[in-house]
N, C-alpha and C positions, 0 to 999 in steps of 0.2 A: 316235331322240329324245334319247338320252343325248349324242350328238355335238352336237346343236343346243343342249342345255343347256350343254355345255362351251364352245361357241363364244360363246354369249350371256354366259357368265361372263367369258370373255376380253375381250369388248367392254366389259363393266361395269368390269373391272379396269384396262384399258389405254386407255380413252377416257372422255370426259365424257358420252357418250350415256346417257340415263336408262333403266336397266333396273330398274324399281321396281314397287311394288304387287303385283298378282296375278302379273305376269310374273316378278318377282323371287322370289316364293314358289314358282312352278313351277320356276324354274331351280335354286333351292337353293344351298347353299354348304357346303363342307367343305374342309379343307386338301388332302385327296386329290383333290377335284374341281378345285381350282385348279392342282394339279400337272398333271392331265390337260388342263386348259384351255390350258396353255402350248404344247401342240402346235398350237393354233389362233392363235398369235401372228402367224404369217405371214398367216392369214386376216383378222386385224384390219388387216394391211398392205394387203390388197385394199380394205377399206373406206376407209382413209385415203387410199390412192392414187387411188381413184376420185373421192373428193371433191376432191383436189388437181387432178387433170386436168380435171374438170368446170369448176371455177372458172377454171383457167388458160385452157382452151379458149374458154369463153364470153367472158371478158374480152378475150382476144386477138382474137377475131372482132369484138367490139363496138368495139374500138379500130382496126379495119380494118388490123391488121398494121403500124401506124405505127412510126417509128424507136424509140420508147420502149415499144411495146406489150409486147414480151417482158419488159422489166424490171418494168413495172407488174403484168403478169399474174403474174410470179414472186413479187413481194412479197405480193400479195393472196392467191394460192393458198397461200403459206407461212403467212400469217396464218390462213387457214381451217383448216389442219391443226393449228396451235397451239391454236385454239379447240376443235377436235375432241378433241385429246389432253390439253389442259390443260398443254402444254409439258412433259409427263411425262419425255420422253427428253432434251430440252434441259436441264432441271433436273439430270438425272443427269450430263450432260457437264460442266456448271458445277461441280457438287460434286466430281467426280473431278479436274478441273483444279485446284481449290482444294486438295484433299487431297494430290495427288501433287506439285503445284508448291509448296505452302507448307510442306512438312515432309519431312525425310529419314527420320525414324523411322516405322515401321509404325503403332505405337499412336497417335502424334500425327496421322498422315494420316487414320486412321479416325475420330478424334475430330473433325477439321475437316470431314470429309465428312458427319458427322451434324448439323453446324450449318446451320440453315436460311438464315443470312445469306450473301450472295454476296460473295466477296473479289475481289482484283485478278486472280488467275489465272482464276477462273471468269468474270469479266466479259470478259477478253480472249478466252477460249475461245469464249464465246457470240457475241461480235461477229465474230470471225474466221470461225466456222462459218456464221453467217447470211450474211455477206458472200460467202463462198465459194459457198454454195448459190445465192444469187441470181445471182451472176456466171455460174456454170456453167449454170443454167437459161436465162439470157438467151443464153449462147453456144450452147446446144443449139437454141434457137429460131431461130438464124441458119441452121441446117441444115434448117429446116422444122418445121411444127407437129407432124407425126407423130413426129419425133425427140424433142421435149421431152415430149410426152404419154406416149409409150412409156417414156421414161426415168423419169418420175414414178411410173408404176405399178410398173415393175420394181424401182426403188430402194426404194420403201416396202415392197414384199413381201420382197425378198431380204435387206435390212438387218435384218429381224426374225428371220431364220433363224440368223445367226451367233451372236447372244448365247446361243441355246439350246445351242450347242456348249461355250460357257464354263460354263454350268450343268452340263453333262454331265461336264466334265473337272476342274473346280475345286471347292474347298470354299467354303461360305458363311462369310464372316468378319465379317459385320455383327452388330449388336446383335439377337440372336434375340428379345428381349422386345418390341422396338418395330418391327422391320423388317417392312414390308408384303410384302417378297419372301421372307420366311422359308419359307412353304409351298413355294416353288420351289427351296429350297436342296437338298432331297434330289435325288440324281442323276436327271435327267430320263430317262424310259424310252426304249428304242429305238422303241417303238410311237409315242410322242409325237413323236420326231424324224422318223419316217416320215410321220406326219400333217402335220407342218410342211413337210416336203419336198414332199409331194403338193400342198399349197397353192401352193408356190413354182413348181413346174414349169410350169404353164400361163402364168404371167407371163413366165418366162424363154423359153419357146417362142415366145410372142408377140413378144418383143424380137428373137429371132433371125430370125423370119419377116419382121418389118417393117424391121429395120435391118441384118440380115445376121449371119452366124455370127461374123464377125470382131469386130464391135461387141459382140456378146454375150460373146465370150470375153474381150475387154479389160475390159468392165464387171465381169464375174465376178472377174477377176484382181485388179483394183484394189480392189474391194469386200472381197474376201477378205484382201488384204494389209493393208488398214486395220483390219479386225477382228482379224487375227492380231497386229498391232502392239499394239493395245490389250490383247489377251489376255496378251501377253508382259509388258507393263507391270504388269498385275495380279499375275502370277506372281512377278515380281522384287520388286515394292514391297510387295505386300499378302499374298502367299501364298494368295490366294483371291479371291473376288468379293463385292460387295454389290449391292443393287438399283441403286444409282447407276452401278455399273460396266456393267450391262446397257444402261442408257440411253446411256452414253457410247459403247459399242461400236456401238449402232444408229446413232447420229449419224455417226460416222466412216465406217461401212460405207455409209451412204446417200450421203455425199459422194463416197466412192470410186467408187460406181456411176456417178454423173454424170460424174466425171472420166474414167473409162475410156471411156464413150461419146463424150465430147467429143474425146478423143485419137484414138480410132478414126475418127470421122467427119471430123476434120481431115485425116487422112492420105489420105482419098479426094479431098479438094480440093473 
């Protein structure tokens, strides 16, 4: 029952799904519970991924697989995930791009990242990320509906595992008084990492089974490289992480997963 409480708290924190009233009272809240709930971040990825693939699959079939069916389905499934999460991670990517792109000094970068207004670097990052995602999903659809649906699920789950490693290895450098991610700042436990990995393994196994181990390996590699690149930027520029950094890492890792699958499937011909 405690695991269910932690999962529902993760859903409450990372999505717009209402966990209110008596259910919220039963779930409860404390900083320690939120830290434990971080182990279910990949479980939230299952929820978001299933919504994405359901919307994509239904639209693709309704459009009878026409020449623009993949692009339309990609756009509207992405819109569904944005509604579900409130653009939580996309907002983080934009803030990180503004902070790291708009300042050379650490203190100024952190100050910019706290500003709710979007700047030029954030706008460019968002546009490029969304265009890349839609293009890669449409490309995956050219390899069959199974490829794109499997990719959606795997990407949403795995991309939520890598930020937890950043929490494990780096210090929180955001404003502790106002940051929503502050309860996550204490080093995530190995038990929570094991829980997150347990959520991720079935999605990865499904990817390997349906698309092949080569495709899985390529997707894992490119997703990990994207997350590691972001991690390295945080180390060099900030000396730690903020909540926005976690969202930025998730977005880049998600794109990396799609890219790896597309590259692997293209080699098959």
